[in-house]
PDB file of N, CA, C and O in Angstrom, chain B, residues numbered from 101:
ATOM      1  N   MET B 101    -185.335 217.626 121.980  1.00  0.00           N
ATOM      2  CA  MET B 101    -185.974 216.622 122.695  1.00  0.00           C
ATOM      3  C   MET B 101    -186.905 215.776 121.847  1.00  0.00           C
ATOM      4  O   MET B 101    -187.322 214.711 122.304  1.00  0.00           O
ATOM      5  N   GLY B 102    -187.243 216.179 120.675  1.00  0.00           N
ATOM      6  CA  GLY B 102    -187.965 215.421 119.709  1.00  0.00           C
ATOM      7  C   GLY B 102    -189.311 214.802 120.222  1.00  0.00           C
ATOM      8  O   GLY B 102    -190.214 215.556 120.587  1.00  0.00           O
ATOM      9  N   CYS B 103    -189.452 213.498 120.252  1.00  0.00           N
ATOM     10  CA  CYS B 103    -190.762 212.846 120.638  1.00  0.00           C
ATOM     11  C   CYS B 103    -191.053 213.063 122.005  1.00  0.00           C
ATOM     12  O   CYS B 103    -192.213 212.951 122.400  1.00  0.00           O
ATOM     13  N   PHE B 104    -190.051 213.387 122.838  1.00  0.00           N
ATOM     14  CA  PHE B 104    -190.320 213.561 124.368  1.00  0.00           C
ATOM     15  C   PHE B 104    -191.198 214.778 124.615  1.00  0.00           C
ATOM     16  O   PHE B 104    -191.895 214.783 125.630  1.00  0.00           O
ATOM     17  N   LEU B 105    -191.225 215.774 123.809  1.00  0.00           N
ATOM     18  CA  LEU B 105    -192.114 216.807 124.015  1.00  0.00           C
ATOM     19  C   LEU B 105    -193.545 216.598 123.544  1.00  0.00           C
ATOM     20  O   LEU B 105    -194.476 217.271 123.986  1.00  0.00           O
ATOM     21  N   LYS B 106    -193.686 215.665 122.653  1.00  0.00           N
ATOM     22  CA  LYS B 106    -195.061 215.383 121.965  1.00  0.00           C
ATOM     23  C   LYS B 106    -195.789 214.320 122.710  1.00  0.00           C
ATOM     24  O   LYS B 106    -197.012 214.284 122.575  1.00  0.00           O
ATOM     25  N   LEU B 107    -195.262 213.536 123.402  1.00  0.00           N
ATOM     26  CA  LEU B 107    -195.891 212.380 124.028  1.00  0.00           C
ATOM     27  C   LEU B 107    -196.200 212.555 125.437  1.00  0.00           C
ATOM     28  O   LEU B 107    -195.328 213.001 126.183  1.00  0.00           O
ATOM     29  N   GLU B 108    -197.418 212.232 125.905  1.00  0.00           N
ATOM     30  CA  GLU B 108    -197.752 212.272 127.336  1.00  0.00           C
ATOM     31  C   GLU B 108    -197.085 211.170 127.994  1.00  0.00           C
ATOM     32  O   GLU B 108    -196.663 210.197 127.369  1.00  0.00           O
ATOM     33  N   GLU B 109    -196.973 211.324 129.388  1.00  0.00           N
ATOM     34  CA  GLU B 109    -196.302 210.358 130.159  1.00  0.00           C
ATOM     35  C   GLU B 109    -196.770 208.985 129.948  1.00  0.00           C
ATOM     36  O   GLU B 109    -195.946 208.074 129.875  1.00  0.00           O
ATOM     37  N   GLU B 110    -198.131 208.747 129.835  1.00  0.00           N
ATOM     38  CA  GLU B 110    -198.673 207.426 129.746  1.00  0.00           C
ATOM     39  C   GLU B 110    -198.425 206.846 128.362  1.00  0.00           C
ATOM     40  O   GLU B 110    -198.492 205.623 128.235  1.00  0.00           O
ATOM     41  N   GLU B 111    -198.138 207.634 127.286  1.00  0.00           N
ATOM     42  CA  GLU B 111    -197.836 207.232 125.923  1.00  0.00           C
ATOM     43  C   GLU B 111    -196.322 206.779 125.790  1.00  0.00           C
ATOM     44  O   GLU B 111    -195.982 206.065 124.846  1.00  0.00           O
ATOM     45  N   MET B 112    -195.481 207.177 126.685  1.00  0.00           N
ATOM     46  CA  MET B 112    -194.036 206.879 126.615  1.00  0.00           C
ATOM     47  C   MET B 112    -193.784 205.395 126.712  1.00  0.00           C
ATOM     48  O   MET B 112    -194.420 204.702 127.506  1.00  0.00           O
ATOM     49  N   ALA B 113    -192.883 204.914 125.930  1.00  0.00           N
ATOM     50  CA  ALA B 113    -192.480 203.561 126.070  1.00  0.00           C
ATOM     51  C   ALA B 113    -191.565 203.386 127.248  1.00  0.00           C
ATOM     52  O   ALA B 113    -191.050 204.373 127.772  1.00  0.00           O
ATOM     53  N   LYS B 114    -191.351 202.212 127.667  1.00  0.00           N
ATOM     54  CA  LYS B 114    -190.417 201.910 128.728  1.00  0.00           C
ATOM     55  C   LYS B 114    -189.322 200.994 128.140  1.00  0.00           C
ATOM     56  O   LYS B 114    -189.676 199.980 127.539  1.00  0.00           O
ATOM     57  N   VAL B 115    -188.127 201.266 128.266  1.00  0.00           N
ATOM     58  CA  VAL B 115    -186.956 200.491 127.740  1.00  0.00           C
ATOM     59  C   VAL B 115    -186.250 199.909 129.014  1.00  0.00           C
ATOM     60  O   VAL B 115    -185.914 200.617 129.964  1.00  0.00           O
ATOM     61  N   ILE B 116    -186.060 198.574 128.950  1.00  0.00           N
ATOM     62  CA  ILE B 116    -185.095 197.960 130.013  1.00  0.00           C
ATOM     63  C   ILE B 116    -183.806 197.521 129.296  1.00  0.00           C
ATOM     64  O   ILE B 116    -183.833 196.903 128.232  1.00  0.00           O
ATOM     65  N   VAL B 117    -182.674 197.873 129.936  1.00  0.00           N
ATOM     66  CA  VAL B 117    -181.391 197.649 129.508  1.00  0.00           C
ATOM     67  C   VAL B 117    -180.845 196.590 130.520  1.00  0.00           C
ATOM     68  O   VAL B 117    -180.927 196.848 131.721  1.00  0.00           O
ATOM     69  N   LYS B 118    -180.314 195.459 130.120  1.00  0.00           N
ATOM     70  CA  LYS B 118    -179.784 194.390 131.047  1.00  0.00           C
ATOM     71  C   LYS B 118    -178.346 194.059 130.562  1.00  0.00           C
ATOM     72  O   LYS B 118    -178.056 193.972 129.368  1.00  0.00           O
ATOM     73  N   ALA B 119    -177.543 193.896 131.497  1.00  0.00           N
ATOM     74  CA  ALA B 119    -176.267 193.340 131.376  1.00  0.00           C
ATOM     75  C   ALA B 119    -176.344 191.860 131.264  1.00  0.00           C
ATOM     76  O   ALA B 119    -176.768 191.228 132.232  1.00  0.00           O
ATOM     77  N   ILE B 120    -175.969 191.230 130.157  1.00  0.00           N
ATOM     78  CA  ILE B 120    -176.393 189.894 129.925  1.00  0.00           C
ATOM     79  C   ILE B 120    -175.048 188.973 129.652  1.00  0.00           C
ATOM     80  O   ILE B 120    -175.140 187.750 129.764  1.00  0.00           O
ATOM     81  N   GLU B 121    -173.955 189.516 129.337  1.00  0.00           N
ATOM     82  CA  GLU B 121    -172.725 188.743 129.292  1.00  0.00           C
ATOM     83  C   GLU B 121    -171.470 189.595 129.361  1.00  0.00           C
ATOM     84  O   GLU B 121    -171.566 190.812 129.207  1.00  0.00           O
ATOM     85  N   GLY B 122    -170.306 189.019 129.584  1.00  0.00           N
ATOM     86  CA  GLY B 122    -169.072 189.678 129.581  1.00  0.00           C
ATOM     87  C   GLY B 122    -168.642 190.041 130.889  1.00  0.00           C
ATOM     88  O   GLY B 122    -169.221 189.561 131.863  1.00  0.00           O
ATOM     89  N   GLU B 123    -167.624 190.892 131.032  1.00  0.00           N
ATOM     90  CA  GLU B 123    -167.001 191.365 132.276  1.00  0.00           C
ATOM     91  C   GLU B 123    -166.797 192.965 132.061  1.00  0.00           C
ATOM     92  O   GLU B 123    -166.152 193.442 131.127  1.00  0.00           O
ATOM     93  N   CYS B 124    -167.427 193.689 133.043  1.00  0.00           N
ATOM     94  CA  CYS B 124    -167.145 195.137 133.055  1.00  0.00           C
ATOM     95  C   CYS B 124    -165.769 195.483 133.462  1.00  0.00           C
ATOM     96  O   CYS B 124    -165.323 195.159 134.563  1.00  0.00           O
ATOM     97  N   GLN B 125    -165.052 196.181 132.526  1.00  0.00           N
ATOM     98  CA  GLN B 125    -163.665 196.371 132.706  1.00  0.00           C
ATOM     99  C   GLN B 125    -163.476 197.306 133.904  1.00  0.00           C
ATOM    100  O   GLN B 125    -162.455 197.219 134.587  1.00  0.00           O
ATOM    101  N   GLY B 126    -164.425 198.188 134.171  1.00  0.00           N
ATOM    102  CA  GLY B 126    -164.280 199.256 135.223  1.00  0.00           C
ATOM    103  C   GLY B 126    -164.777 198.663 136.527  1.00  0.00           C
ATOM    104  O   GLY B 126    -164.548 199.239 137.590  1.00  0.00           O
ATOM    105  N   GLY B 127    -165.470 197.494 136.468  1.00  0.00           N
ATOM    106  CA  GLY B 127    -165.962 196.853 137.736  1.00  0.00           C
ATOM    107  C   GLY B 127    -167.303 197.582 138.182  1.00  0.00           C
ATOM    108  O   GLY B 127    -167.706 197.387 139.329  1.00  0.00           O
ATOM    109  N   PHE B 128    -167.977 198.376 137.362  1.00  0.00           N
ATOM    110  CA  PHE B 128    -169.225 198.974 137.619  1.00  0.00           C
ATOM    111  C   PHE B 128    -170.358 198.149 137.575  1.00  0.00           C
ATOM    112  O   PHE B 128    -171.234 198.262 138.433  1.00  0.00           O
ATOM    113  N   HIS B 129    -170.439 197.253 136.579  1.00  0.00           N
ATOM    114  CA  HIS B 129    -171.602 196.335 136.447  1.00  0.00           C
ATOM    115  C   HIS B 129    -171.387 194.910 136.436  1.00  0.00           C
ATOM    116  O   HIS B 129    -170.299 194.436 136.110  1.00  0.00           O
ATOM    117  N   LYS B 130    -172.368 194.210 136.775  1.00  0.00           N
ATOM    118  CA  LYS B 130    -172.343 192.813 136.795  1.00  0.00           C
ATOM    119  C   LYS B 130    -173.391 192.133 135.920  1.00  0.00           C
ATOM    120  O   LYS B 130    -174.336 192.828 135.544  1.00  0.00           O
ATOM    121  N   ILE B 131    -173.333 190.875 135.560  1.00  0.00           N
ATOM    122  CA  ILE B 131    -174.315 190.301 134.810  1.00  0.00           C
ATOM    123  C   ILE B 131    -175.672 190.283 135.598  1.00  0.00           C
ATOM    124  O   ILE B 131    -175.680 189.967 136.787  1.00  0.00           O
ATOM    125  N   GLY B 132    -176.768 190.610 134.960  1.00  0.00           N
ATOM    126  CA  GLY B 132    -177.993 190.653 135.629  1.00  0.00           C
ATOM    127  C   GLY B 132    -178.483 192.099 135.990  1.00  0.00           C
ATOM    128  O   GLY B 132    -179.667 192.296 136.263  1.00  0.00           O
ATOM    129  N   ASP B 133    -177.560 193.100 135.986  1.00  0.00           N
ATOM    130  CA  ASP B 133    -177.875 194.440 136.369  1.00  0.00           C
ATOM    131  C   ASP B 133    -178.974 194.886 135.308  1.00  0.00           C
ATOM    132  O   ASP B 133    -178.892 194.572 134.121  1.00  0.00           O
ATOM    133  N   GLU B 134    -179.993 195.634 135.832  1.00  0.00           N
ATOM    134  CA  GLU B 134    -180.995 196.128 134.883  1.00  0.00           C
ATOM    135  C   GLU B 134    -181.137 197.640 135.082  1.00  0.00           C
ATOM    136  O   GLU B 134    -180.967 198.149 136.190  1.00  0.00           O
ATOM    137  N   PHE B 135    -181.441 198.323 134.032  1.00  0.00           N
ATOM    138  CA  PHE B 135    -181.682 199.741 133.973  1.00  0.00           C
ATOM    139  C   PHE B 135    -182.986 200.063 133.324  1.00  0.00           C
ATOM    140  O   PHE B 135    -183.253 199.562 132.232  1.00  0.00           O
ATOM    141  N   GLU B 136    -183.844 200.895 133.949  1.00  0.00           N
ATOM    142  CA  GLU B 136    -185.109 201.276 133.270  1.00  0.00           C
ATOM    143  C   GLU B 136    -184.975 202.669 132.649  1.00  0.00           C
ATOM    144  O   GLU B 136    -184.422 203.556 133.299  1.00  0.00           O
ATOM    145  N   PHE B 137    -185.411 202.882 131.534  1.00  0.00           N
ATOM    146  CA  PHE B 137    -185.498 204.214 130.761  1.00  0.00           C
ATOM    147  C   PHE B 137    -186.840 204.622 130.538  1.00  0.00           C
ATOM    148  O   PHE B 137    -187.609 203.832 129.990  1.00  0.00           O
ATOM    149  N   THR B 138    -187.249 205.816 130.909  1.00  0.00           N
ATOM    150  CA  THR B 138    -188.510 206.388 130.466  1.00  0.00           C
ATOM    151  C   THR B 138    -188.194 207.827 129.884  1.00  0.00           C
ATOM    152  O   THR B 138    -187.592 207.977 128.821  1.00  0.00           O
ATOM    153  N   ARG B 139    -188.621 208.808 130.618  1.00  0.00           N
ATOM    154  CA  ARG B 139    -188.224 210.162 130.185  1.00  0.00           C
ATOM    155  C   ARG B 139    -186.846 210.541 130.767  1.00  0.00           C
ATOM    156  O   ARG B 139    -186.193 211.464 130.280  1.00  0.00           O
ATOM    157  N   THR B 140    -186.385 209.761 131.890  1.00  0.00           N
ATOM    158  CA  THR B 140    -185.047 210.026 132.452  1.00  0.00           C
ATOM    159  C   THR B 140    -184.189 208.863 132.414  1.00  0.00           C
ATOM    160  O   THR B 140    -184.691 207.743 132.316  1.00  0.00           O
ATOM    161  N   SER B 141    -182.933 209.031 132.482  1.00  0.00           N
ATOM    162  CA  SER B 141    -182.034 207.886 132.595  1.00  0.00           C
ATOM    163  C   SER B 141    -181.749 207.352 133.997  1.00  0.00           C
ATOM    164  O   SER B 141    -181.720 208.150 134.934  1.00  0.00           O
ATOM    165  N   PRO B 142    -181.548 206.112 134.186  1.00  0.00           N
ATOM    166  CA  PRO B 142    -181.405 205.585 135.560  1.00  0.00           C
ATOM    167  C   PRO B 142    -179.984 205.951 136.136  1.00  0.00           C
ATOM    168  O   PRO B 142    -179.053 206.172 135.361  1.00  0.00           O
ATOM    169  N   GLY B 143    -179.847 206.004 137.322  1.00  0.00           N
ATOM    170  CA  GLY B 143    -178.612 206.159 138.103  1.00  0.00           C
ATOM    171  C   GLY B 143    -177.841 204.899 138.049  1.00  0.00           C
ATOM    172  O   GLY B 143    -178.406 203.808 137.979  1.00  0.00           O
ATOM    173  N   GLY B 144    -176.474 205.046 138.082  1.00  0.00           N
ATOM    174  CA  GLY B 144    -175.672 203.858 138.297  1.00  0.00           C
ATOM    175  C   GLY B 144    -175.127 203.250 136.947  1.00  0.00           C
ATOM    176  O   GLY B 144    -174.311 202.329 136.982  1.00  0.00           O
ATOM    177  N   LEU B 145    -175.542 203.724 135.870  1.00  0.00           N
ATOM    178  CA  LEU B 145    -175.024 203.366 134.552  1.00  0.00           C
ATOM    179  C   LEU B 145    -173.808 204.202 134.245  1.00  0.00           C
ATOM    180  O   LEU B 145    -173.846 205.432 134.290  1.00  0.00           O
ATOM    181  N   CYS B 146    -172.653 203.465 133.911  1.00  0.00           N
ATOM    182  CA  CYS B 146    -171.415 204.294 133.689  1.00  0.00           C
ATOM    183  C   CYS B 146    -171.516 204.969 132.463  1.00  0.00           C
ATOM    184  O   CYS B 146    -172.317 204.581 131.612  1.00  0.00           O
ATOM    185  N   LEU B 147    -170.697 206.058 132.264  1.00  0.00           N
ATOM    186  CA  LEU B 147    -170.856 206.881 131.095  1.00  0.00           C
ATOM    187  C   LEU B 147    -170.505 206.286 129.788  1.00  0.00           C
ATOM    188  O   LEU B 147    -171.072 206.682 128.769  1.00  0.00           O
ATOM    189  N   GLY B 148    -169.545 205.298 129.754  1.00  0.00           N
ATOM    190  CA  GLY B 148    -169.218 204.605 128.469  1.00  0.00           C
ATOM    191  C   GLY B 148    -170.361 203.833 128.104  1.00  0.00           C
ATOM    192  O   GLY B 148    -170.671 203.930 126.917  1.00  0.00           O
ATOM    193  N   ALA B 149    -171.079 203.078 128.826  1.00  0.00           N
ATOM    194  CA  ALA B 149    -172.253 202.270 128.523  1.00  0.00           C
ATOM    195  C   ALA B 149    -173.349 203.230 128.065  1.00  0.00           C
ATOM    196  O   ALA B 149    -173.926 203.091 126.987  1.00  0.00           O
ATOM    197  N   LEU B 150    -173.619 204.242 128.960  1.00  0.00           N
ATOM    198  CA  LEU B 150    -174.700 205.183 128.550  1.00  0.00           C
ATOM    199  C   LEU B 150    -174.532 205.727 127.174  1.00  0.00           C
ATOM    200  O   LEU B 150    -175.454 205.709 126.359  1.00  0.00           O
ATOM    201  N   GLY B 151    -173.307 206.228 126.911  1.00  0.00           N
ATOM    202  CA  GLY B 151    -172.945 206.856 125.617  1.00  0.00           C
ATOM    203  C   GLY B 151    -173.223 205.953 124.392  1.00  0.00           C
ATOM    204  O   GLY B 151    -173.635 206.357 123.305  1.00  0.00           O
ATOM    205  N   THR B 152    -172.946 204.713 124.712  1.00  0.00           N
ATOM    206  CA  THR B 152    -173.097 203.705 123.545  1.00  0.00           C
ATOM    207  C   THR B 152    -174.552 203.362 123.405  1.00  0.00           C
ATOM    208  O   THR B 152    -174.995 203.265 122.260  1.00  0.00           O
ATOM    209  N   ILE B 153    -175.295 203.179 124.359  1.00  0.00           N
ATOM    210  CA  ILE B 153    -176.715 202.618 124.199  1.00  0.00           C
ATOM    211  C   ILE B 153    -177.749 203.672 123.965  1.00  0.00           C
ATOM    212  O   ILE B 153    -178.853 203.398 123.493  1.00  0.00           O
ATOM    213  N   LEU B 154    -177.354 204.976 124.326  1.00  0.00           N
ATOM    214  CA  LEU B 154    -178.353 206.030 124.363  1.00  0.00           C
ATOM    215  C   LEU B 154    -179.222 206.256 122.909  1.00  0.00           C
ATOM    216  O   LEU B 154    -180.424 206.510 122.847  1.00  0.00           O
ATOM    217  N   PRO B 155    -178.373 206.110 121.864  1.00  0.00           N
ATOM    218  CA  PRO B 155    -179.218 206.275 120.540  1.00  0.00           C
ATOM    219  C   PRO B 155    -180.116 205.187 120.349  1.00  0.00           C
ATOM    220  O   PRO B 155    -181.194 205.440 119.812  1.00  0.00           O
ATOM    221  N   TYR B 156    -179.842 203.954 120.716  1.00  0.00           N
ATOM    222  CA  TYR B 156    -180.772 202.848 120.636  1.00  0.00           C
ATOM    223  C   TYR B 156    -181.995 202.929 121.574  1.00  0.00           C
ATOM    224  O   TYR B 156    -183.108 202.550 121.209  1.00  0.00           O
ATOM    225  N   VAL B 157    -181.749 203.424 122.766  1.00  0.00           N
ATOM    226  CA  VAL B 157    -182.779 203.625 123.817  1.00  0.00           C
ATOM    227  C   VAL B 157    -183.760 204.668 123.220  1.00  0.00           C
ATOM    228  O   VAL B 157    -184.975 204.469 123.199  1.00  0.00           O
ATOM    229  N   ARG B 158    -183.160 205.813 122.726  1.00  0.00           N
ATOM    230  CA  ARG B 158    -183.998 206.910 122.236  1.00  0.00           C
ATOM    231  C   ARG B 158    -184.931 206.420 121.003  1.00  0.00           C
ATOM    232  O   ARG B 158    -186.085 206.841 120.922  1.00  0.00           O
ATOM    233  N   VAL B 159    -184.413 205.538 120.065  1.00  0.00           N
ATOM    234  CA  VAL B 159    -185.243 204.897 119.030  1.00  0.00           C
ATOM    235  C   VAL B 159    -186.421 204.259 119.598  1.00  0.00           C
ATOM    236  O   VAL B 159    -187.545 204.513 119.164  1.00  0.00           O
ATOM    237  N   LEU B 160    -186.213 203.440 120.550  1.00  0.00           N
ATOM    238  CA  LEU B 160    -187.264 202.629 121.148  1.00  0.00           C
ATOM    239  C   LEU B 160    -188.185 203.560 121.920  1.00  0.00           C
ATOM    240  O   LEU B 160    -189.392 203.393 121.742  1.00  0.00           O
ATOM    241  N   LEU B 161    -187.801 204.489 122.730  1.00  0.00           N
ATOM    242  CA  LEU B 161    -188.699 205.387 123.504  1.00  0.00           C
ATOM    243  C   LEU B 161    -189.587 206.246 122.470  1.00  0.00           C
ATOM    244  O   LEU B 161    -190.709 206.639 122.789  1.00  0.00           O
ATOM    245  N   CYS B 162    -189.055 206.494 121.300  1.00  0.00           N
ATOM    246  CA  CYS B 162    -189.785 207.327 120.355  1.00  0.00           C
ATOM    247  C   CYS B 162    -190.671 206.557 119.385  1.00  0.00           C
ATOM    248  O   CYS B 162    -191.288 207.126 118.484  1.00  0.00           O
ATOM    249  N   GLY B 163    -190.712 205.301 119.590  1.00  0.00           N
ATOM    250  CA  GLY B 163    -191.661 204.430 118.903  1.00  0.00           C
ATOM    251  C   GLY B 163    -191.055 203.741 117.628  1.00  0.00           C
ATOM    252  O   GLY B 163    -191.749 203.095 116.843  1.00  0.00           O
ATOM    253  N   GLY B 164    -189.704 203.933 117.487  1.00  0.00           N
ATOM    254  CA  GLY B 164    -188.974 203.256 116.328  1.00  0.00           C
ATOM    255  C   GLY B 164    -188.679 201.772 116.665  1.00  0.00           C
ATOM    256  O   GLY B 164    -188.981 201.255 117.740  1.00  0.00           O
ATOM    257  N   GLU B 165    -188.073 201.154 115.665  1.00  0.00           N
ATOM    258  CA  GLU B 165    -187.675 199.727 115.810  1.00  0.00           C
ATOM    259  C   GLU B 165    -186.355 199.509 115.076  1.00  0.00           C
ATOM    260  O   GLU B 165    -185.893 200.401 114.365  1.00  0.00           O
ATOM    261  N   PHE B 166    -185.748 198.346 115.238  1.00  0.00           N
ATOM    262  CA  PHE B 166    -184.530 197.972 114.604  1.00  0.00           C
ATOM    263  C   PHE B 166    -184.844 196.970 113.492  1.00  0.00           C
ATOM    264  O   PHE B 166    -185.096 195.798 113.772  1.00  0.00           O
ATOM    265  N   ARG B 167    -184.831 197.377 112.352  1.00  0.00           N
ATOM    266  CA  ARG B 167    -185.125 196.616 111.125  1.00  0.00           C
ATOM    267  C   ARG B 167    -184.279 195.400 110.997  1.00  0.00           C
ATOM    268  O   ARG B 167    -184.744 194.353 110.545  1.00  0.00           O
ATOM    269  N   TRP B 168    -182.992 195.524 111.403  1.00  0.00           N
ATOM    270  CA  TRP B 168    -182.057 194.351 111.208  1.00  0.00           C
ATOM    271  C   TRP B 168    -182.213 193.291 112.296  1.00  0.00           C
ATOM    272  O   TRP B 168    -181.681 192.191 112.150  1.00  0.00           O
ATOM    273  N   ALA B 169    -182.924 193.589 113.377  1.00  0.00           N
ATOM    274  CA  ALA B 169    -183.105 192.581 114.394  1.00  0.00           C
ATOM    275  C   ALA B 169    -184.153 191.615 114.259  1.00  0.00           C
ATOM    276  O   ALA B 169    -185.202 191.989 113.735  1.00  0.00           O
ATOM    277  N   PRO B 170    -184.025 190.310 114.689  1.00  0.00           N
ATOM    278  CA  PRO B 170    -185.124 189.326 114.510  1.00  0.00           C
ATOM    279  C   PRO B 170    -186.332 189.889 115.295  1.00  0.00           C
ATOM    280  O   PRO B 170    -187.450 189.855 114.781  1.00  0.00           O
ATOM    281  N   GLN B 171    -186.137 190.397 116.511  1.00  0.00           N
ATOM    282  CA  GLN B 171    -187.159 190.997 117.292  1.00  0.00           C
ATOM    283  C   GLN B 171    -186.990 192.427 117.163  1.00  0.00           C
ATOM    284  O   GLN B 171    -185.998 192.971 117.648  1.00  0.00           O
ATOM    285  N   LYS B 172    -187.952 193.131 116.496  1.00  0.00           N
ATOM    286  CA  LYS B 172    -187.799 194.499 116.132  1.00  0.00           C
ATOM    287  C   LYS B 172    -187.563 195.639 117.167  1.00  0.00           C
ATOM    288  O   LYS B 172    -187.149 196.766 116.896  1.00  0.00           O
ATOM    289  N   THR B 173    -187.897 195.157 118.412  1.00  0.00           N
ATOM    290  CA  THR B 173    -187.721 196.101 119.493  1.00  0.00           C
ATOM    291  C   THR B 173    -186.828 195.528 120.620  1.00  0.00           C
ATOM    292  O   THR B 173    -187.003 195.713 121.824  1.00  0.00           O
ATOM    293  N   LYS B 174    -185.879 194.829 120.063  1.00  0.00           N
ATOM    294  CA  LYS B 174    -184.789 194.248 121.108  1.00  0.00           C
ATOM    295  C   LYS B 174    -183.565 194.052 120.273  1.00  0.00           C
ATOM    296  O   LYS B 174    -183.612 193.575 119.139  1.00  0.00           O
ATOM    297  N   THR B 175    -182.387 194.464 120.913  1.00  0.00           N
ATOM    298  CA  THR B 175    -181.108 194.283 120.231  1.00  0.00           C
ATOM    299  C   THR B 175    -180.029 194.218 121.391  1.00  0.00           C
ATOM    300  O   THR B 175    -180.284 194.488 122.565  1.00  0.00           O
ATOM    301  N   ARG B 176    -178.863 193.848 120.938  1.00  0.00           N
ATOM    302  CA  ARG B 176    -177.763 193.720 121.898  1.00  0.00           C
ATOM    303  C   ARG B 176    -176.615 194.729 121.319  1.00  0.00           C
ATOM    304  O   ARG B 176    -176.378 194.906 120.124  1.00  0.00           O
ATOM    305  N   ILE B 177    -175.949 195.355 122.424  1.00  0.00           N
ATOM    306  CA  ILE B 177    -174.863 196.274 122.164  1.00  0.00           C
ATOM    307  C   ILE B 177    -173.715 196.001 123.060  1.00  0.00           C
ATOM    308  O   ILE B 177    -173.866 195.701 124.245  1.00  0.00           O
ATOM    309  N   HIS B 178    -172.593 196.106 122.491  1.00  0.00           N
ATOM    310  CA  HIS B 178    -171.382 195.695 123.357  1.00  0.00           C
ATOM    311  C   HIS B 178    -170.747 197.061 123.797  1.00  0.00           C
ATOM    312  O   HIS B 178    -170.516 197.961 122.989  1.00  0.00           O
ATOM    313  N   CYS B 179    -170.495 197.142 125.080  1.00  0.00           N
ATOM    314  CA  CYS B 179    -169.855 198.238 125.737  1.00  0.00           C
ATOM    315  C   CYS B 179    -168.515 198.560 124.997  1.00  0.00           C
ATOM    316  O   CYS B 179    -167.858 197.629 124.531  1.00  0.00           O
ATOM    317  N   PRO B 180    -168.090 199.868 124.876  1.00  0.00           N
ATOM    318  CA  PRO B 180    -166.764 200.119 124.007  1.00  0.00           C
ATOM    319  C   PRO B 180    -165.568 199.660 124.727  1.00  0.00           C
ATOM    320  O   PRO B 180    -164.535 199.609 124.060  1.00  0.00           O
ATOM    321  N   ASP B 181    -165.513 199.314 125.969  1.00  0.00           N
ATOM    322  CA  ASP B 181    -164.357 198.799 126.693  1.00  0.00           C
ATOM    323  C   ASP B 181    -163.932 197.457 126.124  1.00  0.00           C
ATOM    324  O   ASP B 181    -164.802 196.622 125.875  1.00  0.00           O
ATOM    325  N   PRO B 182    -162.653 197.194 125.903  1.00  0.00           N
ATOM    326  CA  PRO B 182    -162.197 195.982 125.273  1.00  0.00           C
ATOM    327  C   PRO B 182    -162.808 194.727 125.987  1.00  0.00           C
ATOM    328  O   PRO B 182    -163.248 193.783 125.331  1.00  0.00           O
ATOM    329  N   LYS B 183    -162.817 194.752 127.311  1.00  0.00           N
ATOM    330  CA  LYS B 183    -163.425 193.506 128.062  1.00  0.00           C
ATOM    331  C   LYS B 183    -164.789 193.886 128.482  1.00  0.00           C
ATOM    332  O   LYS B 183    -165.258 193.376 129.499  1.00  0.00           O
ATOM    333  N   GLY B 184    -165.468 194.739 127.786  1.00  0.00           N
ATOM    334  CA  GLY B 184    -166.834 195.274 128.141  1.00  0.00           C
ATOM    335  C   GLY B 184    -167.851 194.158 128.196  1.00  0.00           C
ATOM    336  O   GLY B 184    -167.641 193.006 127.818  1.00  0.00           O
ATOM    337  N   ILE B 185    -168.990 194.629 128.715  1.00  0.00           N
ATOM    338  CA  ILE B 185    -170.258 193.755 128.940  1.00  0.00           C
ATOM    339  C   ILE B 185    -171.094 193.967 127.610  1.00  0.00           C
ATOM    340  O   ILE B 185    -170.956 194.941 126.870  1.00  0.00           O
ATOM    341  N   VAL B 186    -171.929 192.983 127.422  1.00  0.00           N
ATOM    342  CA  VAL B 186    -173.054 193.048 126.444  1.00  0.00           C
ATOM    343  C   VAL B 186    -174.195 193.486 127.065  1.00  0.00           C
ATOM    344  O   VAL B 186    -174.538 193.022 128.153  1.00  0.00           O
ATOM    345  N   LEU B 187    -174.899 194.443 126.414  1.00  0.00           N
ATOM    346  CA  LEU B 187    -176.204 195.022 127.029  1.00  0.00           C
ATOM    347  C   LEU B 187    -177.339 194.704 126.083  1.00  0.00           C
ATOM    348  O   LEU B 187    -177.208 194.921 124.878  1.00  0.00           O
ATOM    349  N   GLU B 188    -178.345 194.244 126.539  1.00  0.00           N
ATOM    350  CA  GLU B 188    -179.568 193.922 125.795  1.00  0.00           C
ATOM    351  C   GLU B 188    -180.545 195.023 126.029  1.00  0.00           C
ATOM    352  O   GLU B 188    -180.903 195.306 127.173  1.00  0.00           O
ATOM    353  N   ILE B 189    -180.994 195.662 124.958  1.00  0.00           N
ATOM    354  CA  ILE B 189    -181.906 196.737 124.962  1.00  0.00           C
ATOM    355  C   ILE B 189    -183.207 196.373 124.490  1.00  0.00           C
ATOM    356  O   ILE B 189    -183.259 196.025 123.311  1.00  0.00           O
ATOM    357  N   GLU B 190    -184.330 196.376 125.190  1.00  0.00           N
ATOM    358  CA  GLU B 190    -185.605 195.941 124.832  1.00  0.00           C
ATOM    359  C   GLU B 190    -186.743 196.824 125.319  1.00  0.00           C
ATOM    360  O   GLU B 190    -186.799 197.232 126.480  1.00  0.00           O
ATOM    361  N   LYS B 191    -187.664 197.109 124.369  1.00  0.00           N
ATOM    362  CA  LYS B 191    -188.899 197.994 124.762  1.00  0.00           C
ATOM    363  C   LYS B 191    -189.866 196.955 125.320  1.00  0.00           C
ATOM    364  O   LYS B 191    -190.031 195.855 124.792  1.00  0.00           O
ATOM    365  N   VAL B 192    -190.508 197.379 126.443  1.00  0.00           N
ATOM    366  CA  VAL B 192    -191.411 196.572 127.179  1.00  0.00           C
ATOM    367  C   VAL B 192    -192.725 197.277 127.246  1.00  0.00           C
ATOM    368  O   VAL B 192    -192.758 198.504 127.155  1.00  0.00           O
ATOM    369  N   GLU B 193    -193.822 196.559 127.402  1.00  0.00           N
ATOM    370  CA  GLU B 193    -195.110 197.219 127.447  1.00  0.00           C
ATOM    371  C   GLU B 193    -195.423 197.503 128.828  1.00  0.00           C
ATOM    372  O   GLU B 193    -196.478 198.067 129.118  1.00  0.00           O
TER     373      GLU B 193
END
């Protein structure tokens, strides 16, 4: 569990994941869908997208950042499906 055991609830970051472009091959998601992560994952996020974004979400939840990104606490990840959606992952205050 790493940082999840060390941080109190009020210290945990909140991460919002948004579908911002593309087309969900499975028909599960549409542009504008949002998912909020704290200590638990939200319902309704397909397993393909969840498996892809989870490492990035965990970095932000534990206080890390993306050194390669212009905005250090925001990045975009493409779903693994060929026609998949692009998900924007951002730590919010």
